[in-house]
N, C-alpha and C positions, 0 to 999 in steps of 0.2 A: 715293874711299875704296876701297881694295883690301884683300882678305884677305892676310895673310902667307902665303908659300909653305909648305905643309905637305902631307903625304900625305892628310890628311883633306879639305881643301878642294879638292884637285885632282879629286876625284871628285864634287863638287857639280854636279848637273845642273840648269841653269836651268829646263828644261821641267818637271821634277818640282816645283821650287819654285813655278812659276806655277800648277801644279795645286793646290798648297797654298793659293793665294789663293782658291780656290773653297770652301775649308773653311767649315763653319758655326762653327768655333771661332775666335773673334776673336784669341786669343793666338797660335794657329798661323798665322793670316794675317799678323799683325804681325811675327812672327819671319821668315816667308818674305819679307815686304816688305823688312825690314832686310837680310836675307842677299842678296836679289837686288840691292839697292842696293850692297852691299859687293862683289859680283862685278863691278860696273862694266860695261864694254863687252861682256863675254861674255854678259851677260843682256839686252842691248839688243834683239836680235831677238825674243826671247820676250816681253819686256815690251811691245814695240810691237804684237805680235799680240794680247796680252791687252787692249789698249785697245779692241779690237773684239769682245771677249767679250760674249755675250748677257746675262750677269749683271752688273747694275749695280755691285755691290760689288767684283767682280773688276776692272772698268774703273777704279774709284776706287783700288783698291790698286795697280794698275799705274801710274796717273798719280802716285800718291804715291811709289812707288819711283823713278820717273823724276825726281821733284822732289829726292829725296835724291842721285841721281847727278849731276843738273844737266849732262847730256851734250847739247851742241848738236846732235848727230846725231838726237836725238829730237824736235827742234822741228817738223818737218812733221807728224808724227803727233799731237803735242800740239795743234797749231793745228786739226787736224781735230776733236780732242776738245772744242774750244771750242764745237762745235755738237752735242754729245752731247745726247740726250733728257733726261738726268739733270742737274739743277742741281749735285749734289754732285760729279759727274765733271767738269763744266765748271769748278767751283771748284778741284778738284785740278789740272786742266790749267793754270789760271791760276797756281796756286802753283808748278807745275813750270816754266812759262815764265818766271816772275819769278825763280826760282832760277837759271835759265840766264842771264838778264840780257840784255845788249846783243846777243849773237849771235842772239837770237830776233826782234829787231826787223825785219830785212828780210823774213823769211817772214810775219810778222804783217801788215806793210804790203801785201805782195803779195797775201795772202789777202783782205784787206779790199777791195782794188782789184778782185779777180776776182769777189767776191761782195758787192757794195755793199748788197744788200737783206737780208743776213743780220744780223738784229739781235743774235742771240746771239754771233756772231763779232765784230761791232763792239764790243759791250759787253765781251766778254772781252779783246779787244785793248786797248781803252781802259783797262781795269782794270790790265792788265799794265804799260802805259806809265805810268799814274798812279803805281803803286806804285814802279816804277823811278825815276821823277822824285822822289818823296818820299824815297826812300833815297839820292838823289844819285848814281844810277848812269847817268844819261843825259848824253851829251855835248851841247854846244850845238847841234850839227848834227843830232842825233837828233830824230825827230818826237816831240812830247810830247802830241799829241792826235790822236785819230782820231774824226772826226764821222760 
């Protein structure tokens, strides 16, 4: 999803919008999230930085923006977010990885193999794969289960 070319949106600065994700105003955060998603690839660096923000809701907003963009380039950072201390951020990362779909699978499998003792990572990866399977988005050769 990209914004149409216009003088107004050429001046939109993703870092300013990410700052808006820190707002206490839920409506302002929602507007910033949708606008960041609409900016697409140009917002990706700022959104991936926001996944490491100390504030839980900023990390959640960033993950939800990435879910709306469904950009495969964000997969490595979203996989890291599967181990976030916040359950809501982990769920947003699952949603984003599910939105990305099959391109997320190799990175998920790799991460689980590298960290076999991470229960949150395994649970998140399992949930992504299960959801993709239920939606008919897995090919027969794709892994459908991570134990």
